[in-house]
C-alpha positions as CSV (number, residue, x, y, z in Angstrom):
1,I,9.0,5.7,16.3
2,V,8.1,2.0,15.9
3,T,5.0,3.0,14.0
4,A,7.1,5.3,11.8
5,L,9.5,2.4,11.2
6,R,6.7,0.1,10.3
7,G,5.3,2.7,8.0
8,G,8.7,3.2,6.4
9,A,9.0,-0.6,5.9
10,N,5.6,-0.8,4.3
11,E,6.4,2.2,2.0
12,A,9.7,0.5,1.0
13,S,7.8,-2.7,0.2
14,S,5.2,-0.8,-1.8
15,S,7.9,1.1,-3.7
16,I,9.7,-2.2,-4.6
17,V,6.4,-3.6,-6.0
18,A,5.7,-0.4,-7.9
19,R,9.2,-0.5,-9.5
20,Q,8.8,-4.1,-10.5
21,T,5.3,-3.4,-12.0
22,L,6.7,-0.5,-13.9
23,Q,9.5,-2.6,-15.2
24,I,7.0,-5.2,-16.5
25,L,4.9,-2.5,-18.1
26,D,7.9,-0.9,-19.7
27,Q,8.8,-4.3,-21.2
28,E,5.2,-4.8,-22.4
29,I,5.4,-1.4,-24.1
30,R,8.7,-2.3,-25.8
31,N,7.2,-5.6,-27.0
32,A,4.1,-3.8,-28.3
33,E,6.3,-1.2,-30.1
34,Q,8.2,-4.0,-31.8
35,H,5.0,-5.7,-32.8
36,L,3.6,-2.5,-34.2
37,D,6.9,-1.9,-36.1
38,A,6.6,-5.3,-37.7
39,S,3.0,-4.7,-38.5
40,R,3.9,-1.3,-40.2
41,S,6.5,-3.1,-42.3
42,S,3.9,-5.7,-43.3
43,L,1.5,-3.0,-44.1
44,A,4.0,-1.2,-46.3
45,C,4.7,-4.4,-48.1
46,L,1.0,-5.1,-48.6
47,M,0.3,-1.6,-49.8
48,A,3.1,-1.9,-52.4
49,K,1.8,-5.2,-53.7
50,S,-1.8,-3.8,-53.7
51,L,-0.6,-0.8,-55.8
52,H,1.2,-3.1,-58.2
53,A,-1.8,-5.3,-58.7
54,T,-4.1,-2.4,-59.2
55,R,-1.8,-1.0,-61.8
56,K,-1.7,-4.3,-63.6
57,V,-5.5,-4.3,-63.7
58,T,-5.6,-0.7,-65.0
59,Q,-3.1,-1.5,-67.7
60,A,-5.0,-4.7,-68.7
61,R,-8.2,-2.7,-68.9
62,A,-6.6,-0.2,-71.2
63,Q,-5.2,-3.0,-73.4
64,V,-8.7,-4.6,-73.5
65,A,-10.2,-1.4,-74.7
66,L,-7.6,-1.1,-77.5
67,L,-8.2,-4.7,-78.6
68,V,-12.0,-4.1,-78.5
69,R,-11.6,-1.2,-80.9
70,D,-9.3,-3.4,-83.1
71,A,-12.0,-6.1,-83.2
72,E,-14.7,-3.6,-84.1
73,T,-12.5,-2.3,-86.9
74,A,-12.0,-5.8,-88.2
75,L,-15.7,-6.5,-88.1
76,E,-16.4,-3.3,-90.0
77,A,-14.0,-4.5,-92.6
78,D,-15.7,-7.9,-92.7
79,D,-12.4,-9.4,-91.5
80,E,-13.9,-12.2,-89.4
81,A,-10.6,-14.0,-88.8
82,T,-8.9,-11.0,-87.5
83,A,-11.8,-10.1,-85.3
84,L,-11.9,-13.7,-83.9
85,E,-8.2,-13.6,-83.2
86,T,-8.5,-10.3,-81.5
87,A,-11.4,-11.6,-79.5
88,S,-9.3,-14.5,-78.3
89,R,-6.6,-12.2,-77.1
90,I,-9.3,-10.1,-75.4
91,G,-10.6,-13.2,-73.6
92,L,-7.1,-14.2,-72.4
93,L,-6.4,-10.7,-71.2
94,E,-9.7,-10.3,-69.5
95,K,-9.2,-13.7,-67.7
96,R,-5.7,-12.5,-66.5
97,M,-7.2,-9.1,-65.6
98,A,-9.9,-10.8,-63.5
99,E,-7.3,-12.7,-61.6
100,D,-5.2,-9.6,-61.1
101,A,-8.3,-7.8,-59.9
102,R,-9.1,-10.5,-57.4
103,I,-5.5,-10.3,-56.1
104,A,-5.7,-6.6,-56.0
105,Q,-8.9,-6.8,-54.0
106,G,-7.4,-9.2,-51.6
107,Y,-4.4,-6.9,-51.0
108,A,-6.8,-4.0,-50.6
109,T,-8.8,-5.9,-48.0
110,A,-5.6,-6.9,-46.1
111,V,-4.4,-3.4,-46.2
112,S,-7.7,-2.1,-44.8
113,S,-7.8,-4.7,-42.0
114,L,-4.1,-4.3,-41.0
115,S,-4.5,-0.5,-41.0
116,A,-7.5,-0.8,-38.7
117,S,-5.5,-3.2,-36.4
118,L,-2.6,-0.8,-36.4
119,R,-4.8,2.1,-35.4
120,V,-6.3,0.1,-32.5
121,G,-2.9,-1.1,-31.4
122,E,-1.4,2.4,-31.5
123,Q,-4.3,3.7,-29.5
124,K,-3.9,1.0,-26.9
125,L,-0.2,1.6,-26.8
126,W,-0.8,5.3,-26.3
127,A,-3.2,4.7,-23.5
128,L,-0.8,2.2,-21.8
129,R,2.0,4.8,-22.0
130,Q,-0.3,7.4,-20.4
131,Q,-1.2,5.0,-17.6
132,V,2.4,4.1,-17.0
133,E,3.5,7.7,-17.0
134,M,0.7,8.5,-14.5
135,V,1.7,5.6,-12.3
136,R,5.4,6.7,-12.5
137,T,4.5,10.3,-11.6
138,T,2.3,9.2,-8.7
139,E,5.0,6.9,-7.4
140,F,7.5,9.7,-7.6
141,V,5.2,12.1,-5.8
142,Q,4.4,9.5,-3.1
143,Q,8.1,8.7,-2.6
144,A,8.9,12.4,-2.3
145,Q,6.0,12.9,0.2
146,G,7.1,9.8,2.2
147,G,10.7,11.0,2.3
148,W,9.5,14.4,3.5
149,A,7.3,12.8,6.1
150,V,10.2,10.7,7.4
151,S,12.5,13.7,7.4
152,R,9.9,15.7,9.2
153,E,9.5,13.0,11.9
154,E,13.3,12.7,12.2
155,S,13.6,16.5,12.5
156,A,10.9,16.5,15.2
157,D,12.7,13.8,17.1
158,R,16.0,15.7,16.9
159,L,14.2,18.9,18.1
160,R,12.6,17.1,21.0
161,S,16.0,15.6,21.9
162,A,17.7,19.0,21.7
163,T,14.9,20.5,23.8
164,D,15.3,17.8,26.5
165,A,19.0,18.3,26.5
166,L,18.6,22.0,26.8
167,N,16.2,21.6,29.7
168,D,18.6,19.2,31.5
169,L,21.4,21.7,31.0
170,R,19.3,24.6,32.3
171,Q,18.3,22.5,35.4
172,R,22.0,21.7,36.2
173,Q,22.8,25.4,35.8
174,L,20.0,26.3,38.2
175,E,21.3,23.7,40.8
176,T,24.9,24.9,40.4
177,E,23.7,28.5,40.8
178,A,21.8,27.6,44.0
179,R,24.8,25.8,45.5
180,L,27.0,28.8,44.8
181,Q,24.5,31.1,46.4
182,V,24.4,28.9,49.5
183,R,28.2,29.0,49.8
184,E,28.3,32.7,49.3
185,E,25.6,33.2,52.0
186,S,27.5,30.9,54.4
187,S,30.7,32.8,53.8
188,L,29.0,36.0,54.4
189,A,27.5,34.7,57.6
190,D,30.9,33.5,58.9
191,A,32.5,36.8,58.1
192,D,29.6,38.6,59.8
193,L,30.1,36.5,63.0
194,E,33.8,37.2,63.2
195,Q,33.1,40.9,62.7
196,R,30.6,40.8,65.6
197,L,33.1,39.1,67.9
198,L,35.8,41.6,67.0
199,D,33.3,44.4,67.7
200,A,32.7,42.9,71.2
201,G,36.4,42.7,71.9
202,I,36.5,38.9,71.7
203,T,39.3,37.3,69.8
204,V,40.1,33.7,69.5
205,D,43.8,32.8,69.2
206,T,44.3,29.1,69.0
207,F,48.0,29.5,69.4
208,S,48.1,31.6,72.6
209,A,49.6,30.1,75.8
210,Q,46.3,30.3,77.6
211,T,44.5,28.5,74.9
212,V,47.2,25.7,74.7
213,L,47.2,25.3,78.5
214,Q,43.5,25.0,78.6
215,R,43.6,22.3,75.9
216,I,46.2,20.3,77.8
217,K,44.2,20.5,81.0
218,S,41.1,19.3,79.1
219,N,43.0,16.3,77.7
220,R,44.3,15.3,81.2
221,E,40.9,15.5,82.7
222,Q,39.6,13.2,80.0
223,Q,42.4,10.7,80.6
224,C,41.8,10.6,84.3
225,A,38.2,10.1,83.9
């Protein structure tokens, strides 16, 4: 029983440690989920900015193509001044387009990097959840097994106590039965003796005159002695 109590105490201590560990892990999972949510929001914002920058570059490239055709048309018409003005506009637009392209590339790089980080974070979070679930399931099974073992030991103790009590009761019954049998045999023996005396014509009457006189004589003899 002492060993069982010690085992129960150890199991209770282990159960407390397991619950505390699971609580810490659950908090870590919640923190990781919040971090991933924030990263997803940042990724969505970056993707929107990257798309906008890419569209600006595409629009600028289309405008440059139109201006190049305008400049070519001016050159064909020997309109140098118009061609030069158009070329100036093309230069400014290309400079702006190059800056937009650099920004768009930066956004694209950030989107790619953050997407990769998100995938890694999600995989780690999934693995952590699986481990926590496995630990929680194992803890549940061990608690159930421990409770069953304690219940089994308690049942065995109760069964032994009941068996001992039953044996004691049976022993008392046997002793009582033996005493009753002895009394019955004694009564039968007395009855048998009286019957034999009667059969021999011998009766004992303690109240007869002869018997009382004999008792008085015996008492006087004892007093004189």
